[in-house]
N, C-alpha and C positions, 0 to 999 in steps of 0.2 A: 478645598478640595478634600474627598473622604481619601485616603487609602486606602489599598486593598491591603487585606490579610493572606498572606503564606502561608501554605500549608508546609508541614517540614514532613518532607519524601522519606527522610530515613523511617522515621516514624509510623509513616502511611504503608510502609512496605511490611510493617514488622506484626501489626494487627491487623484485624477482621472488623468489623459493624457488625451486629446484628439488625435484625429490621425495628427489634425495639429500641435500638439504640445504644447496646453494652457492647462494651469492649473484648474481644479475643486475643489473648495471646500466646505464644509457645513455650514448651520450657529451654530453660537453656542448657546448654554442653551438651546437645545429643550426640553430636561426632566428635566431641574431644574424649580422647581414650576410650573410646566405642568398644574394645573388646575386651574390655575389663569390668564393663555392667553387664548386669542380669537382664534378661532376654526381658522381666519384667519390664526393670526400668526403661528399656528403650521401649517397649511399647507405651509407657506411659509418658514418656516423651513424645511421642508421636502424634497428642491429641493437644485441641485446643484449648485455653482454659481459662474462666471469667478473669478480668482483670480486677484486681484490686480495687474498692471504692475510692480511697484514698486517693489512687491517681488520675481517677475520672475527672479532677479539675485542670489537670495538666494535659491531660488527652486530649480535653475539647478547646484549650489553647494553640495547641500545634496541630491540630485536625480542624479548625474552622469550618469547613465544607465536607464534615463526616456524613452527612447525611446523602452528599452527592455519591458518594463511595458504594459502589453495589457487587458483592459478590455473586458469581454464578457458579453453577457447579451445573453440568454435564454429565450422563451417565450414572453405572453404579457407583459404590464406596471407592471403588480398585479404576474405577475411570470406563470401565466397559459398560455397554447397554445391554439390558436384558434381552433374552432372545422374544423375537416375536416384538419387541416394543421402537417404535419408530421415534427418533430425537424428536426431542422439543426444541422449536426454531429460535434461535438465538434473540434477544429482546432488540428493540428499535436504538440503533448506536453503540452495540455490543463490540469493544474491539480487543481480541484477547491480545494478551500482554508476551506471550511466546507465540511461537509456531505451532501448530497443532496442538496447541493446551485444548484441557479440556477441563479444565478449573482453572479460575482466573479472576482477580479481583480489578476493574476500571473505573476511571473518573471519568462520568459524562460530563 
């Protein structure tokens, strides 16, 4: 009998998967000694960056079902809808990770 592959849950929470299958990561040390960092550095750490290509082999082993991870974003960049726009209904099977979360990644 073939064994199931297990998803590494800690890594699944730390990376996002794009539609083309690329992995996106956050920068480290965003909160540690934040007041000593320049505003430019803090803004830079707030964005997502592509993971190094040398790490994709490891990611494919840790996240065997990465094609089932879907990231859904509702509203604008800060989480609010534009005035006059109707919110897009969530896709079938969407379950938010947090209550009242507008940006969430979930396993389907």
